[in-house]
Structure formats: structure tokens, C-alpha cells
C-alpha positions as protocol buffer text, in pm:
chain_id: "A"
residue {
  index: 1
  type: UNK
  ca { x: 8 y: 15 z: 13 }
}
residue {
  index: 2
  type: UNK
  ca { x: 190 y: 335 z: -59 }
}
residue {
  index: 3
  type: UNK
  ca { x: 153 y: 670 z: 48 }
}
residue {
  index: 4
  type: UNK
  ca { x: -118 y: 773 z: -175 }
}
residue {
  index: 5
  type: UNK
  ca { x: -362 y: 525 z: -98 }
}
residue {
  index: 6
  type: UNK
  ca { x: -318 y: 519 z: 296 }
}
residue {
  index: 7
  type: UNK
  ca { x: -427 y: 903 z: 287 }
}
residue {
  index: 8
  type: UNK
  ca { x: -743 y: 862 z: 31 }
}
residue {
  index: 9
  type: UNK
  ca { x: -848 y: 558 z: 243 }
}
residue {
  index: 10
  type: UNK
  ca { x: -773 y: 766 z: 553 }
}
residue {
  index: 11
  type: UNK
  ca { x: -975 y: 1083 z: 389 }
}
residue {
  index: 12
  type: UNK
  ca { x: -1271 y: 846 z: 324 }
}
residue {
  index: 13
  type: UNK
  ca { x: -1302 y: 664 z: 631 }
}
residue {
  index: 14
  type: UNK
  ca { x: -1283 y: 997 z: 779 }
}
residue {
  index: 15
  type: UNK
  ca { x: -1548 y: 1175 z: 569 }
}
residue {
  index: 16
  type: UNK
  ca { x: -1784 y: 905 z: 550 }
}
residue {
  index: 17
  type: UNK
  ca { x: -1751 y: 670 z: 796 }
}
residue {
  index: 18
  type: UNK
  ca { x: -1706 y: 800 z: 1153 }
}
residue {
  index: 19
  type: UNK
  ca { x: -1972 y: 936 z: 1309 }
}
residue {
  index: 20
  type: UNK
  ca { x: -1875 y: 1287 z: 1424 }
}
residue {
  index: 21
  type: UNK
  ca { x: -2051 y: 1476 z: 1737 }
}
residue {
  index: 22
  type: UNK
  ca { x: -2291 y: 1813 z: 1700 }
}
residue {
  index: 23
  type: UNK
  ca { x: -2135 y: 2135 z: 1863 }
}
residue {
  index: 24
  type: UNK
  ca { x: -2388 y: 2128 z: 2136 }
}
residue {
  index: 25
  type: UNK
  ca { x: -2279 y: 1782 z: 2253 }
}
residue {
  index: 26
  type: UNK
  ca { x: -1966 y: 1922 z: 2303 }
}
residue {
  index: 27
  type: UNK
  ca { x: -2024 y: 2256 z: 2425 }
}
residue {
  index: 28
  type: UNK
  ca { x: -2163 y: 2028 z: 2725 }
}
residue {
  index: 29
  type: UNK
  ca { x: -1893 y: 1797 z: 2770 }
}
residue {
  index: 30
  type: UNK
  ca { x: -1629 y: 2112 z: 2807 }
}
residue {
  index: 31
  type: UNK
  ca { x: -1801 y: 2306 z: 2988 }
}
residue {
  index: 32
  type: UNK
  ca { x: -1841 y: 1969 z: 3245 }
}
residue {
  index: 33
  type: UNK
  ca { x: -1462 y: 1902 z: 3196 }
}
residue {
  index: 34
  type: UNK
  ca { x: -1409 y: 2253 z: 3281 }
}
residue {
  index: 35
  type: UNK
  ca { x: -1650 y: 2263 z: 3616 }
}
residue {
  index: 36
  type: UNK
  ca { x: -1448 y: 1897 z: 3711 }
}
residue {
  index: 37
  type: UNK
  ca { x: -1119 y: 1998 z: 3682 }
}
residue {
  index: 38
  type: UNK
  ca { x: -1187 y: 2339 z: 3871 }
}
residue {
  index: 39
  type: UNK
  ca { x: -1286 y: 2115 z: 4148 }
}
residue {
  index: 40
  type: UNK
  ca { x: -1015 y: 1868 z: 4137 }
}
residue {
  index: 41
  type: UNK
  ca { x: -811 y: 2188 z: 4148 }
}
residue {
  index: 42
  type: UNK
  ca { x: -953 y: 2309 z: 4458 }
}
residue {
  index: 43
  type: UNK
  ca { x: -988 y: 2008 z: 4659 }
}
residue {
  index: 44
  type: UNK
  ca { x: -595 y: 1994 z: 4569 }
}
residue {
  index: 45
  type: UNK
  ca { x: -592 y: 2267 z: 4679 }
}
residue {
  index: 46
  type: UNK
  ca { x: -715 y: 2277 z: 5024 }
}
residue {
  index: 47
  type: UNK
  ca { x: -554 y: 1915 z: 5091 }
}
residue {
  index: 48
  type: UNK
  ca { x: -226 y: 2108 z: 4988 }
}
residue {
  index: 49
  type: UNK
  ca { x: -216 y: 2367 z: 5226 }
}
residue {
  index: 50
  type: UNK
  ca { x: -404 y: 2122 z: 5502 }
}
residue {
  index: 51
  type: UNK
  ca { x: -38 y: 1928 z: 5469 }
}
residue {
  index: 52
  type: UNK
  ca { x: 193 y: 2264 z: 5452 }
}
residue {
  index: 53
  type: UNK
  ca { x: -13 y: 2332 z: 5763 }
}
residue {
  index: 54
  type: UNK
  ca { x: 89 y: 1995 z: 5951 }
}
residue {
  index: 55
  type: UNK
  ca { x: 382 y: 1983 z: 5827 }
}
residue {
  index: 56
  type: UNK
  ca { x: 470 y: 2317 z: 5977 }
}
residue {
  index: 57
  type: UNK
  ca { x: 301 y: 2268 z: 6331 }
}
residue {
  index: 58
  type: UNK
  ca { x: 505 y: 1963 z: 6391 }
}
residue {
  index: 59
  type: UNK
  ca { x: 856 y: 2082 z: 6304 }
}
residue {
  index: 60
  type: UNK
  ca { x: 757 y: 2397 z: 6502 }
}
residue {
  index: 61
  type: UNK
  ca { x: 777 y: 2106 z: 6781 }
}
residue {
  index: 62
  type: UNK
  ca { x: 1107 y: 2048 z: 6787 }
}
């Protein structure tokens, strides 16, 4: 199989055989990922702040 056939078959598959999602579905998924990422980042930030305070308290004991 040469490069030209590969490119033509790949193009045909992308145009005729792939089911592409609707734009509204992509927007909903993007919003969901954004919200989940922010919640996860806030959670990690709170845990990090807690560990920092615990370690500071522990090191101040000695």
C-alpha cells in the first residue's frame, strides 16, 4: 500500500464512516470537563494547604 492510497482511504474513512458529535454535545462536554477540573484543583489545593499547615506545626514542635 503506498502513501497515496493510505491518504485517500484515511480521508474517505474520516468523511464517510466517522460519526462526529454535534456542536452542542461538545459544548456540554467541555463545560463538564471545566467544572470537574476546577473542583479537582480546589480539592487538591485544600489538601495541599492542610498538609503544609500540619508539617509547619510538626516542625515547629522541634
